[in-house]
PyMOL Python script that loads the backbone (N, CA, C, O; Angstrom):
from pymol import cmd

cmd.read_pdbstr("""\
ATOM      1  N   MET A   1     300.741 -81.812  73.180  1.00  0.00           N
ATOM      2  CA  MET A   1     300.378 -81.463  74.760  1.00  0.00           C
ATOM      3  C   MET A   1     300.883 -80.030  74.411  1.00  0.00           C
ATOM      4  O   MET A   1     301.880 -79.537  73.884  1.00  0.00           O
ATOM      5  N   THR A   2     299.100 -79.379  75.251  1.00  0.00           N
ATOM      6  CA  THR A   2     299.022 -77.853  75.806  1.00  0.00           C
ATOM      7  C   THR A   2     300.371 -76.904  76.023  1.00  0.00           C
ATOM      8  O   THR A   2     300.981 -77.021  77.086  1.00  0.00           O
ATOM      9  N   GLU A   3     300.858 -75.916  74.963  1.00  0.00           N
ATOM     10  CA  GLU A   3     301.486 -75.174  75.985  1.00  0.00           C
ATOM     11  C   GLU A   3     300.925 -74.137  77.658  1.00  0.00           C
ATOM     12  O   GLU A   3     299.900 -73.543  77.992  1.00  0.00           O
ATOM     13  N   GLN A   4     302.172 -74.383  78.248  1.00  0.00           N
ATOM     14  CA  GLN A   4     301.411 -73.708  79.918  1.00  0.00           C
ATOM     15  C   GLN A   4     300.417 -72.606  79.393  1.00  0.00           C
ATOM     16  O   GLN A   4     299.860 -73.022  78.377  1.00  0.00           O
ATOM     17  N   ARG A   5     299.923 -71.076  79.816  1.00  0.00           N
ATOM     18  CA  ARG A   5     299.214 -70.468  79.637  1.00  0.00           C
ATOM     19  C   ARG A   5     299.718 -69.684  81.105  1.00  0.00           C
ATOM     20  O   ARG A   5     300.185 -70.277  82.078  1.00  0.00           O
ATOM     21  N   TRP A   6     299.519 -68.358  81.006  1.00  0.00           N
ATOM     22  CA  TRP A   6     300.586 -67.153  82.369  1.00  0.00           C
ATOM     23  C   TRP A   6     299.110 -66.342  82.394  1.00  0.00           C
ATOM     24  O   TRP A   6     298.339 -66.259  81.438  1.00  0.00           O
ATOM     25  N   ILE A   7     298.937 -65.824  83.600  1.00  0.00           N
ATOM     26  CA  ILE A   7     297.462 -65.513  83.846  1.00  0.00           C
ATOM     27  C   ILE A   7     298.543 -63.962  84.548  1.00  0.00           C
ATOM     28  O   ILE A   7     299.617 -63.923  85.148  1.00  0.00           O
ATOM     29  N   ILE A   8     297.919 -63.267  84.247  1.00  0.00           N
ATOM     30  CA  ILE A   8     297.995 -61.900  85.031  1.00  0.00           C
ATOM     31  C   ILE A   8     297.729 -60.904  85.890  1.00  0.00           C
ATOM     32  O   ILE A   8     297.130 -60.034  85.257  1.00  0.00           O
ATOM     33  N   HIS A   9     297.874 -60.586  87.027  1.00  0.00           N
ATOM     34  CA  HIS A   9     297.161 -60.568  88.733  1.00  0.00           C
ATOM     35  C   HIS A   9     297.292 -58.658  88.103  1.00  0.00           C
ATOM     36  O   HIS A   9     298.174 -57.918  87.666  1.00  0.00           O
ATOM     37  N   LEU A  10     295.930 -58.584  88.396  1.00  0.00           N
ATOM     38  CA  LEU A  10     295.641 -56.566  87.706  1.00  0.00           C
ATOM     39  C   LEU A  10     294.884 -56.798  89.798  1.00  0.00           C
ATOM     40  O   LEU A  10     294.016 -57.373  90.454  1.00  0.00           O
ATOM     41  N   PRO A  11     295.618 -56.201  89.873  1.00  0.00           N
ATOM     42  CA  PRO A  11     295.203 -55.668  91.689  1.00  0.00           C
ATOM     43  C   PRO A  11     294.904 -53.664  91.296  1.00  0.00           C
ATOM     44  O   PRO A  11     295.489 -52.844  90.589  1.00  0.00           O
ATOM     45  N   THR A  12     293.789 -53.623  92.144  1.00  0.00           N
ATOM     46  CA  THR A  12     293.110 -52.333  91.830  1.00  0.00           C
ATOM     47  C   THR A  12     293.204 -52.096  93.787  1.00  0.00           C
ATOM     48  O   THR A  12     293.761 -52.587  94.769  1.00  0.00           O
ATOM     49  N   THR A  13     292.062 -50.810  93.350  1.00  0.00           N
ATOM     50  CA  THR A  13     292.622 -50.270  95.023  1.00  0.00           C
ATOM     51  C   THR A  13     290.804 -49.963  95.208  1.00  0.00           C
ATOM     52  O   THR A  13     290.286 -49.472  96.211  1.00  0.00           O
ATOM     53  N   LEU A  14     290.072 -50.409  93.945  1.00  0.00           N
ATOM     54  CA  LEU A  14     288.503 -50.855  94.347  1.00  0.00           C
ATOM     55  C   LEU A  14     288.927 -51.342  95.149  1.00  0.00           C
ATOM     56  O   LEU A  14     289.918 -51.984  95.497  1.00  0.00           O
ATOM     57  N   THR A  15     287.099 -50.576  95.798  1.00  0.00           N
ATOM     58  CA  THR A  15     286.444 -51.576  97.030  1.00  0.00           C
ATOM     59  C   THR A  15     285.605 -52.407  97.177  1.00  0.00           C
ATOM     60  O   THR A  15     285.626 -53.218  98.103  1.00  0.00           O
ATOM     61  N   SER A  16     284.702 -52.350  96.274  1.00  0.00           N
ATOM     62  CA  SER A  16     283.564 -53.107  95.592  1.00  0.00           C
ATOM     63  C   SER A  16     283.657 -54.430  93.924  1.00  0.00           C
ATOM     64  O   SER A  16     283.855 -54.194  92.732  1.00  0.00           O
ATOM     65  N   ALA A  17     283.478 -55.352  94.456  1.00  0.00           N
ATOM     66  CA  ALA A  17     282.851 -56.246  93.486  1.00  0.00           C
ATOM     67  C   ALA A  17     282.542 -55.555  92.392  1.00  0.00           C
ATOM     68  O   ALA A  17     283.190 -55.674  91.352  1.00  0.00           O
ATOM     69  N   ASP A  18     281.322 -54.608  92.546  1.00  0.00           N
ATOM     70  CA  ASP A  18     280.308 -53.704  91.361  1.00  0.00           C
ATOM     71  C   ASP A  18     282.103 -53.088  90.755  1.00  0.00           C
ATOM     72  O   ASP A  18     282.476 -53.385  89.620  1.00  0.00           O
ATOM     73  N   GLU A  19     282.628 -52.600  91.307  1.00  0.00           N
ATOM     74  CA  GLU A  19     283.334 -51.609  90.977  1.00  0.00           C
ATOM     75  C   GLU A  19     284.178 -52.354  89.882  1.00  0.00           C
ATOM     76  O   GLU A  19     284.482 -51.847  88.802  1.00  0.00           O
ATOM     77  N   ALA A  20     284.588 -53.872  90.373  1.00  0.00           N
ATOM     78  CA  ALA A  20     286.164 -53.904  89.781  1.00  0.00           C
ATOM     79  C   ALA A  20     284.927 -55.005  88.867  1.00  0.00           C
ATOM     80  O   ALA A  20     284.932 -54.455  87.765  1.00  0.00           O
ATOM     81  N   ALA A  21     284.188 -55.887  88.780  1.00  0.00           N
ATOM     82  CA  ALA A  21     283.303 -56.025  87.456  1.00  0.00           C
ATOM     83  C   ALA A  21     283.602 -54.816  86.132  1.00  0.00           C
ATOM     84  O   ALA A  21     283.940 -54.920  84.953  1.00  0.00           O
ATOM     85  N   ALA A  22     283.276 -53.663  87.044  1.00  0.00           N
ATOM     86  CA  ALA A  22     283.124 -52.504  85.737  1.00  0.00           C
ATOM     87  C   ALA A  22     284.243 -52.519  85.369  1.00  0.00           C
ATOM     88  O   ALA A  22     284.289 -52.433  84.142  1.00  0.00           O
ATOM     89  N   LEU A  23     285.360 -52.598  85.910  1.00  0.00           N
ATOM     90  CA  LEU A  23     286.218 -52.480  85.373  1.00  0.00           C
ATOM     91  C   LEU A  23     286.467 -53.370  84.385  1.00  0.00           C
ATOM     92  O   LEU A  23     286.734 -52.871  83.292  1.00  0.00           O
ATOM     93  N   ALA A  24     286.455 -54.511  84.461  1.00  0.00           N
ATOM     94  CA  ALA A  24     286.708 -55.410  83.768  1.00  0.00           C
ATOM     95  C   ALA A  24     285.674 -55.265  82.629  1.00  0.00           C
ATOM     96  O   ALA A  24     286.120 -55.522  81.511  1.00  0.00           O
ATOM     97  N   VAL A  25     284.768 -55.010  82.681  1.00  0.00           N
ATOM     98  CA  VAL A  25     283.983 -54.924  82.061  1.00  0.00           C
ATOM     99  C   VAL A  25     284.446 -53.698  80.879  1.00  0.00           C
ATOM    100  O   VAL A  25     283.870 -53.676  79.792  1.00  0.00           O
ATOM    101  N   THR A  26     285.258 -52.953  81.128  1.00  0.00           N
ATOM    102  CA  THR A  26     285.504 -51.204  80.369  1.00  0.00           C
ATOM    103  C   THR A  26     286.732 -51.918  79.899  1.00  0.00           C
ATOM    104  O   THR A  26     286.922 -51.668  78.709  1.00  0.00           O
ATOM    105  N   LEU A  27     287.597 -52.683  80.386  1.00  0.00           N
ATOM    106  CA  LEU A  27     289.061 -52.947  80.016  1.00  0.00           C
ATOM    107  C   LEU A  27     288.851 -54.075  78.760  1.00  0.00           C
ATOM    108  O   LEU A  27     289.792 -54.369  78.022  1.00  0.00           O
ATOM    109  N   ARG A  28     287.256 -54.772  78.587  1.00  0.00           N
ATOM    110  CA  ARG A  28     287.493 -56.325  77.833  1.00  0.00           C
ATOM    111  C   ARG A  28     286.976 -55.058  76.256  1.00  0.00           C
ATOM    112  O   ARG A  28     287.321 -55.065  75.074  1.00  0.00           O
ATOM    113  N   GLU A  29     286.088 -54.186  77.016  1.00  0.00           N
ATOM    114  CA  GLU A  29     285.244 -53.662  75.516  1.00  0.00           C
ATOM    115  C   GLU A  29     286.883 -52.302  74.942  1.00  0.00           C
ATOM    116  O   GLU A  29     287.277 -52.229  73.778  1.00  0.00           O
ATOM    117  N   SER A  30     287.472 -51.478  76.089  1.00  0.00           N
ATOM    118  CA  SER A  30     288.621 -51.444  75.467  1.00  0.00           C
ATOM    119  C   SER A  30     290.192 -52.217  74.930  1.00  0.00           C
ATOM    120  O   SER A  30     291.051 -51.637  74.266  1.00  0.00           O
ATOM    121  N   LEU A  31     290.253 -53.442  75.350  1.00  0.00           N
ATOM    122  CA  LEU A  31     290.876 -53.959  74.814  1.00  0.00           C
ATOM    123  C   LEU A  31     291.124 -54.962  74.395  1.00  0.00           C
ATOM    124  O   LEU A  31     292.228 -55.485  74.544  1.00  0.00           O
ATOM    125  N   GLY A  32     289.580 -55.799  73.388  1.00  0.00           N
ATOM    126  CA  GLY A  32     288.642 -56.475  73.236  1.00  0.00           C
ATOM    127  C   GLY A  32     289.275 -56.802  71.903  1.00  0.00           C
ATOM    128  O   GLY A  32     289.059 -57.924  71.445  1.00  0.00           O
ATOM    129  N   HIS A  33     290.212 -55.752  71.065  1.00  0.00           N
ATOM    130  CA  HIS A  33     290.949 -56.542  70.155  1.00  0.00           C
ATOM    131  C   HIS A  33     292.086 -56.959  69.725  1.00  0.00           C
ATOM    132  O   HIS A  33     292.751 -57.032  68.691  1.00  0.00           O
ATOM    133  N   VAL A  34     292.123 -57.265  71.057  1.00  0.00           N
ATOM    134  CA  VAL A  34     293.796 -57.680  71.696  1.00  0.00           C
ATOM    135  C   VAL A  34     293.877 -59.686  71.586  1.00  0.00           C
ATOM    136  O   VAL A  34     294.282 -60.256  72.600  1.00  0.00           O
ATOM    137  N   THR A  35     293.583 -60.335  70.672  1.00  0.00           N
ATOM    138  CA  THR A  35     293.323 -61.806  70.540  1.00  0.00           C
ATOM    139  C   THR A  35     294.531 -62.287  71.510  1.00  0.00           C
ATOM    140  O   THR A  35     294.918 -63.390  71.123  1.00  0.00           O
ATOM    141  N   VAL A  36     295.080 -61.944  72.364  1.00  0.00           N
ATOM    142  CA  VAL A  36     296.393 -63.393  73.516  1.00  0.00           C
ATOM    143  C   VAL A  36     295.021 -62.581  74.751  1.00  0.00           C
ATOM    144  O   VAL A  36     295.661 -62.289  75.761  1.00  0.00           O
ATOM    145  N   ILE A  37     294.472 -62.432  74.828  1.00  0.00           N
ATOM    146  CA  ILE A  37     293.824 -61.079  76.145  1.00  0.00           C
ATOM    147  C   ILE A  37     292.620 -62.539  75.669  1.00  0.00           C
ATOM    148  O   ILE A  37     292.155 -62.639  74.534  1.00  0.00           O
ATOM    149  N   ASP A  38     292.204 -63.866  77.196  1.00  0.00           N
ATOM    150  CA  ASP A  38     290.697 -64.243  76.979  1.00  0.00           C
ATOM    151  C   ASP A  38     289.744 -63.622  78.159  1.00  0.00           C
ATOM    152  O   ASP A  38     289.626 -64.061  79.303  1.00  0.00           O
ATOM    153  N   PHE A  39     289.218 -62.701  77.690  1.00  0.00           N
ATOM    154  CA  PHE A  39     288.893 -62.202  78.228  1.00  0.00           C
ATOM    155  C   PHE A  39     287.491 -62.655  78.955  1.00  0.00           C
ATOM    156  O   PHE A  39     287.118 -62.080  79.978  1.00  0.00           O
ATOM    157  N   GLY A  40     286.839 -63.583  78.438  1.00  0.00           N
ATOM    158  CA  GLY A  40     286.151 -65.094  78.880  1.00  0.00           C
ATOM    159  C   GLY A  40     286.106 -65.816  80.663  1.00  0.00           C
ATOM    160  O   GLY A  40     285.140 -65.930  81.418  1.00  0.00           O
ATOM    161  N   GLU A  41     287.734 -66.242  80.894  1.00  0.00           N
ATOM    162  CA  GLU A  41     288.298 -66.146  81.620  1.00  0.00           C
ATOM    163  C   GLU A  41     288.414 -65.623  83.354  1.00  0.00           C
ATOM    164  O   GLU A  41     288.893 -66.160  84.353  1.00  0.00           O
ATOM    165  N   THR A  42     287.545 -63.994  83.044  1.00  0.00           N
ATOM    166  CA  THR A  42     288.372 -62.702  84.212  1.00  0.00           C
ATOM    167  C   THR A  42     287.487 -63.525  85.224  1.00  0.00           C
ATOM    168  O   THR A  42     286.427 -64.077  84.929  1.00  0.00           O
ATOM    169  N   THR A  43     288.078 -63.520  86.442  1.00  0.00           N
ATOM    170  CA  THR A  43     287.817 -63.637  87.294  1.00  0.00           C
ATOM    171  C   THR A  43     287.992 -62.775  88.477  1.00  0.00           C
ATOM    172  O   THR A  43     289.006 -62.088  88.355  1.00  0.00           O
ATOM    173  N   LEU A  44     287.414 -62.591  89.479  1.00  0.00           N
ATOM    174  CA  LEU A  44     287.429 -61.416  90.283  1.00  0.00           C
ATOM    175  C   LEU A  44     287.846 -61.992  91.911  1.00  0.00           C
ATOM    176  O   LEU A  44     286.994 -62.835  92.192  1.00  0.00           O
ATOM    177  N   SER A  45     288.823 -61.843  93.050  1.00  0.00           N
ATOM    178  CA  SER A  45     288.916 -62.051  94.228  1.00  0.00           C
ATOM    179  C   SER A  45     289.459 -60.664  94.912  1.00  0.00           C
ATOM    180  O   SER A  45     290.173 -59.721  94.573  1.00  0.00           O
ATOM    181  N   GLU A  46     288.662 -61.102  96.150  1.00  0.00           N
ATOM    182  CA  GLU A  46     289.571 -60.153  97.438  1.00  0.00           C
ATOM    183  C   GLU A  46     290.686 -60.687  97.655  1.00  0.00           C
ATOM    184  O   GLU A  46     291.113 -61.831  97.816  1.00  0.00           O
ATOM    185  N   GLU A  47     291.476 -58.669  97.613  1.00  0.00           N
ATOM    186  CA  GLU A  47     292.454 -59.021  98.455  1.00  0.00           C
ATOM    187  C   GLU A  47     293.209 -60.270  98.917  1.00  0.00           C
ATOM    188  O   GLU A  47     294.055 -60.978  98.370  1.00  0.00           O
ATOM    189  N   ASP A  48     292.526 -60.300 100.281  1.00  0.00           N
ATOM    190  CA  ASP A  48     293.318 -61.291 101.026  1.00  0.00           C
ATOM    191  C   ASP A  48     292.642 -62.989 101.056  1.00  0.00           C
ATOM    192  O   ASP A  48     292.721 -63.768 102.006  1.00  0.00           O
ATOM    193  N   SER A  49     291.931 -63.263  99.616  1.00  0.00           N
ATOM    194  CA  SER A  49     291.234 -64.184  99.465  1.00  0.00           C
ATOM    195  C   SER A  49     291.613 -64.295  98.117  1.00  0.00           C
ATOM    196  O   SER A  49     290.642 -64.259  97.360  1.00  0.00           O
ATOM    197  N   GLN A  50     292.877 -64.439  97.478  1.00  0.00           N
ATOM    198  CA  GLN A  50     292.336 -64.141  96.350  1.00  0.00           C
ATOM    199  C   GLN A  50     292.375 -65.823  95.028  1.00  0.00           C
ATOM    200  O   GLN A  50     292.533 -65.970  93.816  1.00  0.00           O
ATOM    201  N   PHE A  51     292.070 -66.938  96.492  1.00  0.00           N
ATOM    202  CA  PHE A  51     292.110 -68.478  95.667  1.00  0.00           C
ATOM    203  C   PHE A  51     290.341 -68.327  95.352  1.00  0.00           C
ATOM    204  O   PHE A  51     289.816 -69.242  94.719  1.00  0.00           O
ATOM    205  N   VAL A  52     289.498 -67.177  95.809  1.00  0.00           N
ATOM    206  CA  VAL A  52     288.115 -67.822  95.638  1.00  0.00           C
ATOM    207  C   VAL A  52     287.723 -66.662  95.109  1.00  0.00           C
ATOM    208  O   VAL A  52     287.497 -65.566  95.624  1.00  0.00           O
ATOM    209  N   ARG A  53     287.656 -67.185  93.628  1.00  0.00           N
ATOM    210  CA  ARG A  53     287.422 -66.513  92.651  1.00  0.00           C
ATOM    211  C   ARG A  53     286.159 -66.216  92.018  1.00  0.00           C
ATOM    212  O   ARG A  53     285.535 -67.272  92.121  1.00  0.00           O
ATOM    213  N   THR A  54     285.143 -65.051  91.187  1.00  0.00           N
ATOM    214  CA  THR A  54     284.206 -64.856  91.129  1.00  0.00           C
ATOM    215  C   THR A  54     284.586 -65.312  89.385  1.00  0.00           C
ATOM    216  O   THR A  54     285.651 -65.671  88.883  1.00  0.00           O
ATOM    217  N   ARG A  55     283.471 -65.149  88.891  1.00  0.00           N
ATOM    218  CA  ARG A  55     283.087 -65.748  87.590  1.00  0.00           C
ATOM    219  C   ARG A  55     282.851 -64.306  86.835  1.00  0.00           C
ATOM    220  O   ARG A  55     281.824 -63.882  87.366  1.00  0.00           O
ATOM    221  N   VAL A  56     283.313 -63.276  85.802  1.00  0.00           N
ATOM    222  CA  VAL A  56     282.741 -62.179  85.617  1.00  0.00           C
ATOM    223  C   VAL A  56     282.078 -62.380  85.194  1.00  0.00           C
ATOM    224  O   VAL A  56     280.962 -62.068  85.610  1.00  0.00           O
ATOM    225  N   TRP A  57     282.382 -63.523  83.248  1.00  0.00           N
ATOM    226  CA  TRP A  57     280.791 -63.612  82.023  1.00  0.00           C
ATOM    227  C   TRP A  57     280.688 -64.905  82.321  1.00  0.00           C
ATOM    228  O   TRP A  57     281.307 -65.511  83.196  1.00  0.00           O
ATOM    229  N   CYS A  58     279.647 -65.444  81.344  1.00  0.00           N
ATOM    230  CA  CYS A  58     279.014 -67.008  82.063  1.00  0.00           C
ATOM    231  C   CYS A  58     279.790 -67.241  81.212  1.00  0.00           C
ATOM    232  O   CYS A  58     280.549 -68.000  81.814  1.00  0.00           O
ATOM    233  N   ASP A  59     280.455 -67.086  79.528  1.00  0.00           N
ATOM    234  CA  ASP A  59     281.193 -67.487  78.567  1.00  0.00           C
ATOM    235  C   ASP A  59     280.970 -69.320  78.721  1.00  0.00           C
ATOM    236  O   ASP A  59     281.698 -70.258  79.046  1.00  0.00           O
ATOM    237  N   ALA A  60     280.182 -69.230  78.479  1.00  0.00           N
ATOM    238  CA  ALA A  60     279.413 -70.502  78.298  1.00  0.00           C
ATOM    239  C   ALA A  60     279.087 -71.089  76.094  1.00  0.00           C
ATOM    240  O   ALA A  60     278.085 -70.727  75.477  1.00  0.00           O
ATOM    241  N   ARG A  61     279.925 -71.737  75.630  1.00  0.00           N
ATOM    242  CA  ARG A  61     279.853 -71.996  74.629  1.00  0.00           C
ATOM    243  C   ARG A  61     278.735 -72.136  73.363  1.00  0.00           C
ATOM    244  O   ARG A  61     277.664 -72.740  73.323  1.00  0.00           O
ATOM    245  N   LEU A  62     279.279 -71.508  72.579  1.00  0.00           N
ATOM    246  CA  LEU A  62     277.808 -71.245  71.437  1.00  0.00           C
ATOM    247  C   LEU A  62     277.933 -71.569  69.929  1.00  0.00           C
ATOM    248  O   LEU A  62     278.628 -71.106  69.025  1.00  0.00           O
ATOM    249  N   GLY A  63     276.784 -72.762  70.019  1.00  0.00           N
ATOM    250  CA  GLY A  63     276.968 -73.480  68.719  1.00  0.00           C
ATOM    251  C   GLY A  63     278.871 -73.566  68.126  1.00  0.00           C
ATOM    252  O   GLY A  63     279.264 -73.692  66.966  1.00  0.00           O
ATOM    253  N   GLY A  64     279.156 -73.525  68.556  1.00  0.00           N
ATOM    254  CA  GLY A  64     280.741 -73.829  68.764  1.00  0.00           C
ATOM    255  C   GLY A  64     282.181 -72.800  69.019  1.00  0.00           C
ATOM    256  O   GLY A  64     282.267 -71.572  69.056  1.00  0.00           O
ATOM    257  N   ALA A  65     283.207 -73.848  69.167  1.00  0.00           N
ATOM    258  CA  ALA A  65     283.793 -73.561  69.439  1.00  0.00           C
ATOM    259  C   ALA A  65     284.661 -72.277  70.425  1.00  0.00           C
ATOM    260  O   ALA A  65     285.156 -72.129  71.542  1.00  0.00           O
ATOM    261  N   SER A  66     284.483 -71.683  69.411  1.00  0.00           N
ATOM    262  CA  SER A  66     285.099 -70.085  69.032  1.00  0.00           C
ATOM    263  C   SER A  66     284.151 -69.252  69.026  1.00  0.00           C
ATOM    264  O   SER A  66     284.060 -68.248  68.321  1.00  0.00           O
ATOM    265  N   ARG A  67     283.159 -69.775  70.082  1.00  0.00           N
ATOM    266  CA  ARG A  67     282.017 -68.427  69.723  1.00  0.00           C
ATOM    267  C   ARG A  67     281.580 -68.727  71.784  1.00  0.00           C
ATOM    268  O   ARG A  67     281.507 -69.864  72.250  1.00  0.00           O
ATOM    269  N   ARG A  68     281.430 -67.835  72.380  1.00  0.00           N
ATOM    270  CA  ARG A  68     280.801 -68.079  73.814  1.00  0.00           C
ATOM    271  C   ARG A  68     280.403 -66.920  74.279  1.00  0.00           C
ATOM    272  O   ARG A  68     281.009 -65.992  73.744  1.00  0.00           O
ATOM    273  N   CYS A  69     279.334 -66.477  75.355  1.00  0.00           N
ATOM    274  CA  CYS A  69     278.285 -66.080  75.610  1.00  0.00           C
ATOM    275  C   CYS A  69     279.216 -64.747  76.785  1.00  0.00           C
ATOM    276  O   CYS A  69     279.878 -64.803  77.822  1.00  0.00           O
ATOM    277  N   GLY A  70     278.654 -63.466  75.656  1.00  0.00           N
ATOM    278  CA  GLY A  70     279.369 -63.136  76.847  1.00  0.00           C
ATOM    279  C   GLY A  70     278.394 -61.524  77.935  1.00  0.00           C
ATOM    280  O   GLY A  70     278.489 -60.296  77.950  1.00  0.00           O
ATOM    281  N   HIS A  71     277.829 -62.239  78.420  1.00  0.00           N
ATOM    282  CA  HIS A  71     276.477 -61.568  78.986  1.00  0.00           C
ATOM    283  C   HIS A  71     277.269 -61.649  80.515  1.00  0.00           C
ATOM    284  O   HIS A  71     278.058 -62.567  80.739  1.00  0.00           O
ATOM    285  N   ARG A  72     277.082 -60.979  81.164  1.00  0.00           N
ATOM    286  CA  ARG A  72     277.443 -61.249  82.781  1.00  0.00           C
ATOM    287  C   ARG A  72     277.168 -63.041  83.348  1.00  0.00           C
ATOM    288  O   ARG A  72     276.457 -63.964  82.948  1.00  0.00           O
ATOM    289  N   ASN A  73     278.320 -62.832  84.646  1.00  0.00           N
ATOM    290  CA  ASN A  73     277.443 -64.230  84.908  1.00  0.00           C
ATOM    291  C   ASN A  73     276.420 -64.595  85.449  1.00  0.00           C
ATOM    292  O   ASN A  73     276.302 -63.639  86.216  1.00  0.00           O
ATOM    293  N   ASP A  74     275.353 -65.388  85.723  1.00  0.00           N
ATOM    294  CA  ASP A  74     274.515 -65.636  86.368  1.00  0.00           C
ATOM    295  C   ASP A  74     273.440 -64.610  85.695  1.00  0.00           C
ATOM    296  O   ASP A  74     272.408 -64.126  86.158  1.00  0.00           O
ATOM    297  N   HIS A  75     273.898 -64.502  84.780  1.00  0.00           N
ATOM    298  CA  HIS A  75     272.568 -63.712  83.870  1.00  0.00           C
ATOM    299  C   HIS A  75     271.157 -64.372  84.070  1.00  0.00           C
ATOM    300  O   HIS A  75     270.846 -65.404  84.665  1.00  0.00           O
ATOM    301  N   ASP A  76     270.555 -63.639  83.525  1.00  0.00           N
ATOM    302  CA  ASP A  76     268.855 -64.482  83.089  1.00  0.00           C
ATOM    303  C   ASP A  76     268.236 -64.153  81.748  1.00  0.00           C
ATOM    304  O   ASP A  76     268.222 -63.027  81.251  1.00  0.00           O
ATOM    305  N   GLY A  77     267.570 -65.582  81.049  1.00  0.00           N
ATOM    306  CA  GLY A  77     267.561 -65.042  79.991  1.00  0.00           C
ATOM    307  C   GLY A  77     268.593 -66.206  78.804  1.00  0.00           C
ATOM    308  O   GLY A  77     269.744 -66.368  79.209  1.00  0.00           O
ATOM    309  N   PRO A  78     268.303 -66.827  77.695  1.00  0.00           N
ATOM    310  CA  PRO A  78     269.242 -67.125  77.295  1.00  0.00           C
ATOM    311  C   PRO A  78     270.476 -66.547  76.832  1.00  0.00           C
ATOM    312  O   PRO A  78     270.628 -65.378  76.478  1.00  0.00           O
ATOM    313  N   CYS A  79     271.489 -67.605  76.868  1.00  0.00           N
ATOM    314  CA  CYS A  79     273.117 -66.998  76.609  1.00  0.00           C
ATOM    315  C   CYS A  79     273.068 -66.078  75.311  1.00  0.00           C
ATOM    316  O   CYS A  79     272.009 -65.870  74.718  1.00  0.00           O
ATOM    317  N   GLY A  80     274.244 -65.563  74.926  1.00  0.00           N
ATOM    318  CA  GLY A  80     273.960 -64.965  73.715  1.00  0.00           C
ATOM    319  C   GLY A  80     275.798 -64.010  74.251  1.00  0.00           C
ATOM    320  O   GLY A  80     276.572 -64.043  75.207  1.00  0.00           O
ATOM    321  N   GLY A  81     275.675 -63.185  72.723  1.00  0.00           N
ATOM    322  CA  GLY A  81     276.923 -62.652  72.682  1.00  0.00           C
ATOM    323  C   GLY A  81     277.386 -60.967  72.635  1.00  0.00           C
ATOM    324  O   GLY A  81     278.576 -60.655  72.600  1.00  0.00           O
TER     325      GLY A  81
END
""", "prot")
cmd.dss("prot")
cmd.show_as("cartoon", "prot")
cmd.util.cbc("prot")
cmd.orient("prot")
């Protein structure tokens, strides 16, 4: 049986999805070495619609379970790292 994972919801004062996605990219770049954070599962939502989420990264599996696409969701071209 898989252990239950926990989600940290991090509200911001940002007012656009693009700004929120840029912050997510910055957090991934600065905290990517922290192995307990699954940045591939990062999603965004409006404050009053938290159950309607938008993925930040494609996160498709690349040639193995441990490698995933690091491009933004809905990217053009092939998946990569």
